[in-house]
N, C-alpha and C positions, 0 to 999 in steps of 0.2 A: 847518524847518531841516532842510536838506541836509545827510547823512554825509559829503558830500566837502568838504575842508576850503578855504577861497578862500585860504590862505597856504600856499605849499610848508613853512615853519618849524616848521607846525604840529604839537606832541607827539601822537600818538598808542597808546593802549592797545593791546595785540594784538589784539583782539574790534573795537576802532573802526578798525584799521589795517586788517583784512578785511574789515568793513563797509566802507567808504568804497571800496578799491577794487573790491569785486564791485559797487558803487555806480557809479564808473567804467568797470564794463566787461571786468574782469579778474578773473572769479572766483576768489576765494582763502577759502579758510578758515581760520578761527583756528588750529586743530590743523596747518595745513600749517604757519603759521609759523612755529611751537612746532618741530614737526619739523627744520626748515632751519633752527631757532636753537641746537639742538645738534648737529645734523648738517653744513651750512653750506648753503652755495648759494641762501640768501634777501636778505629787503633788510637792510643797516644797521641794530642797534638800540643803545638807550642801555638801561642799568639803572638805574631810580631804585627803592633797596631791594629789594623782592622782584618790581618788574614791570619788563617792556623797555618802551622807549618809542620806535615807530619815528617819524623824519623823514618828515612824510606829501609832501616832493617825493624825496628816498632810496628811497621808498616806490615811487612812483608811477615814476622812471627805473627802477627793477629792472623790475617789472612789464612797462613799456616794452622795452625790452630781452631780455625772454623772447618776445616775439611773431616769427612767420616773417616772411619775405614776404609779399604778396600772391599768391595762386595763383590760376589760372583752372580749372585741375582736380586732384584727389589724384593723379593720374599725374603732375606734374609733381615733385612732392616724389622720385617713383621715377625719374627720367628724371636730376634733381640727384644722385641717389646713385650711380650705374650708370657717370656722366663722370668 
């Protein structure tokens, strides 16, 4: 069984969400999601009792939005900042 959900509406616990994001190519720790849940900047989540539940589609969209454009070298980022 794959840790990546088949349906975007699947609700995942924090640990399962981190594992699914990592398996999808976006290395994310459960502790990172916990920190971002308290400080902001993470994917949206629901509360179910004491647990945070993440919608897989929203979590994946959050991770994809954090990607930078493709680069051919590290100097491209420096050139973009200088401009």
